[in-house]
N, C-alpha and C positions, 0 to 999 in steps of 0.2 A: 678689372682693367677697363677703365672708361675710355670713351672716345676722346676725351679732352686731355687725358694724361698718358696714353699708351700709343706707341712706344717712343722713346726719345733716344734710343741707342745708349741706354744707361746700363749699369751693372744690373744683374738679375735681382739684386736686393732692392726692395722698396724702401721708401724713406722710413717707414716704421721699422723695417728690418734693420736699417742702418742705425736707427736710434737704439735698438735693443742689442744687436749682435755684431756690429762692425767692430773695428779695433777699439781698444781703450782710448786711444787718442781721439777718435771720432766721437765716442760717447762723451768724453770730457768736454769737447768743444760744443757739441749739441746741447749738453746740459747747461753749460755756462751761457750759451747764446739764446736758448729757447726756454729754459726753465722746465718744470715738470708738466706732464700731460695730466688732465683731470682723470680721476679714477672712474671706473665703470659706474659706481654709485653716484658720482657727481654729475654725470652727463644728463642733459635735459631731454625731455621728450620733444619731438618736433612740434612746431606750431602748424596750424592750418587744418589738414583734413583728419583730425582726431588723433588720439594717442595710440601708438603701437606698443607701448610698454607692457600692457596687460593682454596683448593679443595672444590667441591660442597658437603655441609653437608648432602644433601638429598640422596646421592648415597647409595643404599642398598647393603651392603657387605656380609650379612648373614641373615638367618632366623632360627627361632625355634618355638616351640609351643606357645610362648608368642607373636610372631609377628616378625616384621622387626628389623634388627640391622643396623642402618645407620652410615655413616662415622662421622656425627656430634656427635652421641652418643659416638663413640669410641674416638673422639678427646677430648671431655669433660672429659672422663675417664682418658685419658693419662695426661692431664693437672692437673686434680684433684689429681692424685697419686703422683704428685711432680716430674714428669719426666722433666729433663732439656731440652729435645728436643722433638719435635713432630715426633718421629721416633727413630729407634735404633741407638745407638752410633756406633755400628758395626754390621755386619751381614745383612741378606736379609730383605728389608723393607716389602715385601709382606708377609714373614713369621711372621714379627712383628705384622702386621695388623691382620693376621689370629689368632695369639695367643691372641691379645687384644679382638677379637670377641669372642673367647672361654671363656675368663675371664668374659666378660659381660653376655654372655648367661648362663654360669654356675651359676653366682651369682643370676640372676633373676629366674632361674629355681629352685634353692635351696630355695629361699625366698618364691616362690609360693607354693612349697611342704610343707615347714615349717608352713606357715600360714594355709594351708589346714588342717593339722592335729593338729593345736593348739600349735606347738612347740614355737611360738613366745611369749607364756605366761609362759615360763620357768622362775622359780624364779631367776636363775643366770643371765639371760638376763635382767630381771627387775632390778636387782642390778646394772648391768653395765649401763643400760639406766639412772638410777638415778644418777650414777656417772657422766655421760656425762652432764645431765641437771644441776647437782649441779655445776660442773666446769664452764660450759658455762654461767649460770645465775650469779654466783658470780663474774666471770671475767668481765662480762659486767657491773656489779654494781661498780666494783673497777677500771674501766678504767680511771676515772678522778683523781685517787689518784696516783701520781707519785712515783716511787721507788727511794729511796735515795742511789745512787751509786757513789757519788762524790769522789774526790781524798782523801779528809780528812778521809772519812770512810775506804777506802782501806788501808791507812797508819796506822790508828788506829787498824784495823784488823790484819795487818802485825805484829804490836807490840804485840797484844794479843796472836797471834798464833806463837810467836817466836820459841818455841820449835819444831814446825812442820817443820820449815825451816832450822833446824840445823841437819844434818845427821852425827851421830858419826861414827867412824870407825867400820866396821863390818867385821868379819872373818868367813869363812866357815870352821868349825872344824870337824875333824874326830878323834875318840877316840878308843884306844885299851887298855883293862884292863885285868890283871891277878891277881887272888886272892892269898893271902898266903894260903897254904894248909897244914893241919896237916901231919907231917911225912916228909915233904920236906923242905929243907933248904931255907931260904929266898934268899940267894945268888944264888941258882940254878934257882929260878923263875926270879930273876933279869937278870941272864944270858940268859934265854929264851927270855926275852923282848929285850935284847941287840942284840940277834941274829935276831929277827924280825925287829929291827930297821936297822940292816945292810942290810937285804934283801930289805927294802924300799929304802935305799940309792943306792942300786944296780939296782933299776928300777922296782921292783915288786910293783904292785898296793897296796897302803896302805889300801884302802877300801876292797880289796879282803882279805888281811891279817886280818883285823878287823872282817870281816864276818866269817872267818874260825877259828880264834884263840882267839878272845876276849871273855871274860866271863861276860860282862855287857849286860844290856838289849839292848843297842844300836847295838849289833851285828846283830839284825834282820833287821836293816836298813844300813848294811855295815859299822857300826860304825859312821855314819854321825849324828852329833848333830845339823846341820843346821848353819845358820848365827847367830853369837853371838856378843854381845856388852860387853864392860867392865861392870862388876858388875853381869853378868850372872853366873859367877863361884865364888868360894872362892878367896880371895886375892892371895893366893899362885898359884892357877891355872891361874888366870888372868895374873900374872906376866910372867908365862911361855908362855901362848898362844899368848899374845900380844907382845912378844919379838921374836917370831919365824919368820924366813924368810918363804916365801911361798914355798910349796912343799918340805919341809925339816922336817923330824920327830924330835920330841923333844928327849932329854935325858930321861932316865927312872926317873920317879918321884915316890917316895915311900911315902905311907900313911899308916895308921893303917889297912886299908882293904887289900891293895895289891899294885901292881906297875902299873903305867899308862904311856902310850905313847900318845902324841897329834900330830896332823898333820894339817896344815893349807893349804887348797887347793886353796883358793881364798881370796883376800883382797879387800874390798871396802873402799877407803880412806874417811876420814871425810871431809865434806864440808858444807858450808853455802850457802843457796839459796838467792840471792839478791832480792830486792823488784821488780825490773823489770822482773826478771825471774819468780817470784811468781805471777805476776799480773794476768794471766789467772785464776789461782786457786783462788786468792783473789776475783776477780770479780765474779766468780761462787759462792763462799761462801757468798759474800756480797749480791748477788741476792737472794740466798736461804733465808738468814736471813731477808732481806727486804720484800720478799714475805710473810713470816710467820708473821713478825711484822705487815704488812699491814692487813693481814687477822685477826690476833688477835685483833687489834685495832677496825676494823669494826665489828667483832663479839661481842665485848664487848659493842658496842654502841646500840645494839638491845636487845629487851627483852630476858631474859634467858629462854630457853626451859626447861620444866620439863618432865621427870627426866633428869639430866645431871650427868653422872658418868664416870670416867676414871680409869681403873685399874692401880695400881702402876707399875712403869717400871720393877721392878724385877719380878712381877707376869706375866706381858706381855711377857717378855723374856722367862720365864720358860714355860708358856703355849704354846708359838710358838715352842720352841725347843723340848718339850716333846710330841708334836703332839696332844695336847688337843684341837682339832679343834673347838669344840662347846662352849668353854669357851668364855663368852662375855667380851671383853676388852674395849669397848666404848659403851655408851648409851646416845643418844641425842634425846629427844622427842620420836618420833615414829621410830627412826633409831637405829639399833643394828649392831655392828661390832664384829664378832667372831675372835678368834685367827687364825682359818683356812683362813678366808677371808683376814685378814691382812697379813698373811704369803704369800698368793698367790699374793697380790699386790706388796709386797716387792720383791718377786722373779721376777715378771714381770719387775719392774723397774731395778733390777740388771742386767737382760738380756739386757734391752734396753741401759743401761748406761755403762756396762762393767767396765773398770778401772776408769770411772768418778764417780762411786757410792761412796758417803761418808760413812765412817765407822758407823756413827750413823743414817743411813737411816731410820731404823724402828721407833725410837721415833720421828724423824722429820715428817715422813709420818703420824704417828698417830696424832700428833698435827695439821698438815695441814688438815686432814680429820675432826677433831673435830671442828676447827674454821670455816671451809667451810660449814659443815653441820649446825652449829648454824645459820650462815648467810643465808643459803639456805632456812631453814624452816621459817625464817622470811620473806624473799623476795617472796616466792612462793604464799603467801597469800595476797600480796599487790596489789591493783588495778593498781598502776603505776609502777610495777616492770619492769625492763628492759627485753626485749625479748631475748630468747636464739637464737643464730644464726641458720640459716636454715640447717647448716651442721649437727646439732644434729640428725635430722631425717635420713639424709643420712648415718651417722655413725651408727645409731641404726640398719638400715637395713643391713649395711655391717657386723656388729657383728652377726646378725641373720644368714646371709649366711655362715659366717665362722664357727659359732657354729654348724649349721646343716650339714656343710661339714664333720665335725668330726663325727657326728652321722652316716652319710652315710658311712664313712670309716670303722666304727665299724661294720655296717651292712654287708659291703663287706667282712670283716674278718670273721664274724659269719657264712657266707656261705662257708668258707674254713677252717674247723676245723683242717685239716691236717697241715696248716701253724702254727696255735696256738700250736698244740701238738708238732711239731718239735722245735719251739722256746723254749717251756718249757723243752723239753729233752736236748736241747743244753746248757742251762744255769740253771742247777738245784739249785745251791747255790744262784743265783740271786733272786730266789723266795722262799728261805728258811725262816724259822722263824729266827729272829735276835738272835745273841748270847745274853746271859744274864750274868751279873757279879754282885758279891757282894764284897764291899770293906770296909775296916776300914780306917778312915781318922784321922790323927793326925794333929791338927792345933796348932802351937806354936807361941806365940807373938815374934815379931822381937826383942824387947828389945833395950837396948842402944848399943849393939854390934851385929848387925845382921850378920855380916860376920862370927864371931865366932860361932853363933848359926847354921848358914848354914854348916860350917865346921864340927861341932859336929854331925849334922844329917847325913852328908855324911860319917863320920868315923864309925858310929855305924851300918850301914846297914848290914854288914857281921854278926855282933852279933845278930841283929834282925832276919835275915834269918836263922841263926843257932839255934835260940831259947835260947841263953844264956842271952839275954836281951829282956824284953817284952815292948810292946808299952805303957802299963799301967805305968810301972816304968819310962820310958822315958818322958811320958806326965807329970807325977808328978814332975820329976826333972826340966822340962822346964816351968812348969806352963801352959801346953797346955791342949787342950780338945780332947776327942776321940768321934767320931761319926761313927755309922754303916750305910753305904750307902747300904741298902738292895737290893736284886736282882732286876736288871733293865737292859734295853737295853742300848747300848752305846749312843743312841740319848737321852734317858731319863737321863742318867748319865751326859751328856754334859750340860743339862739344869741347873743342880745344880753345877757341877764341870767340866768346859770345858776341863781342862787339864788332868783330871782323865781318860777320855775316851781313850786317847792315851796310857797311861800306862797299862790300862786294857787289851790291846791286846798284850802287850810285857811280862807281868809278868806271872809266874807260881804260882799256889796257895801256899800261905805262904811266897812269896817273897815280898820285899818292894821296892817302887819306889825311885828314887832320890828325894831330897827335891826340891820344887819349891816355888817361892815367889808369893803370891796372896794378893794384897793390903797391909795390915799391918801385915800379918801373913806369916809364913813358913809352908808349907803343905807337908805331906808325906803320902803315901797310902800303905796299905797291901791288896793284893788280897786274899779274903777269898774263893771264888769259882767262877767257870765259866761254863756255859752250852753252848756247841757249837751249831752252827746253825743246824737246822733239815729241810731237804727238805720237801716241802709241796706238796700234790697231786694237780693236775691241777684243780680239782673241787673247791679247796679252794683258789688257787692262780690265777684263771682265769683273774680277773680284773687287777691284777698286770702284768700278761703276756701280756694282750692287751695293757696296757699303755706302756710297754717296747717295744713291737713290733712296735707300732706306732712311738715311739721315734727313734728307730733304723732304721726302713725301711719306714718311713712316706712318703718320696718323691715318691717311687714306688707305694705305696698303694693309695696315692692321685691321681696319674696319672690314675690308673686303675678305681678308683671311678669316676673321672671326665669324662673319656671316656664313662663310663656306663650311667651317668646322661645325657650327651649330646646326646647319642644315643637314650635314652628313650624320650628325649625332642625334637627329630626331628631336631637337629642342622644341618645346611648345609651352607657351604661357597659358595659364588658366585665368583669364580676365575676371571671371565671376568670383573665383576664390580671392583674388586681389581686392575686388570690390567689397566682399564680406569682411576682409581683414581691416578695411578702412572704416567700416560702419560700427 
């Protein structure tokens, strides 16, 4: 665990562990994205201070309470961690050896302490160990079943996913709006807008003008509506926005609500991705599909465990988004997976994969766990079951060390309450109760003329805000339905209505959102009430403060904890032995 990489509040699995023993989905994605690692025999010797390839593995370079730390032990650790060289790519080789010795010593001292107090029996570690065993055993069983990744499959997949490889023109749009106001001539408001347009043409930032002058909800984001495609607006607005040259404000557009100015700050041209360009993505997608198909086929060939139950996708999504961590989303024989555990695994994979993570990662991961667990429960009871690789025990111990390192970091913080108190004082709103909002939702059918329905909803917002038209009347006119989304946090709201959470932060009570399209409906929201965040005392927020402090300042805390453990464990380097090793 080096100072530059530990810890980042990640899963206990290292990247090497993820590449070897994470889910089949992760393995497929990493293989497609990164290719194969060089084998041990292909790795090069370090440049600089002499080669370590032929160094005596029995040379003792350090000691601690657990005994000697030899060069052979360090060399094995360096290769095991996936290092491309037996030595640093740059920097001082002696310092690299010393740091490697600290890593090995810290890990074994932490494991010894964890086992002494029984921390190795922690339920979370047991879950992780089962995950390692499940993946290793099922992968060994599936080893003789080849994956179908031929050219025909890639081309068929390209045809099936054709829409994903056509990128329509997108424009980053900024909006400035002025309402018609009682007692003021419409021509005067148009003149105000024309004056603002002139300022923009003279070089004044359109976003600054929108932030200070606009009367729409978008003023809170400098008028920025984001990147839009054709069809995001009404037909009239589409015609204006997609005819505008970049960085030129539109003429004033008059509607029943008021006058509008649009500004396009950036244009992403439409383009199609050719098959050859899409091949890496197609191969990755084909590998994921093939992995899941292979797992499903094998799982369906073994006896069905009882019970076997999977929550519907909508319930899974809502349970994860709303934070119902104890809700069971998968039950296979003696195995239970909760929404909290699924969310943690999804978060880990997203961190590992970054931009390579597919949008439907959660349902794919849930399916992968289901098939793999069905197969695992059958295989573990078979006398001729394939043996899991030796690395499983190694990785189990590595997980124990990293998990206990976090416990030691928390202990280090517990002895320094002034740091916890200072962090709480510095970020009061970060540890406040979340805001709570109540909304009324109008959901209207698209009908045969969705553009006109969208325009109708846009045009009546002023009347709705003024109270001269009610949502009940509008719902009856459009054949829509009204629902009260009672008081809830933005996270809870997002589980039911993902787009409502954004409007809830922009609207004032009694105001109505712009209409948005959701599946086969047009949806509009009215904010009924909002309770603002309330700072929580440290006694109630302490766990959240600890989590945040570890996330923000984890590298420094880890260094302090590491030095403390090594000192307690009697760690000592032998500088003369390291010098002999390099000569």
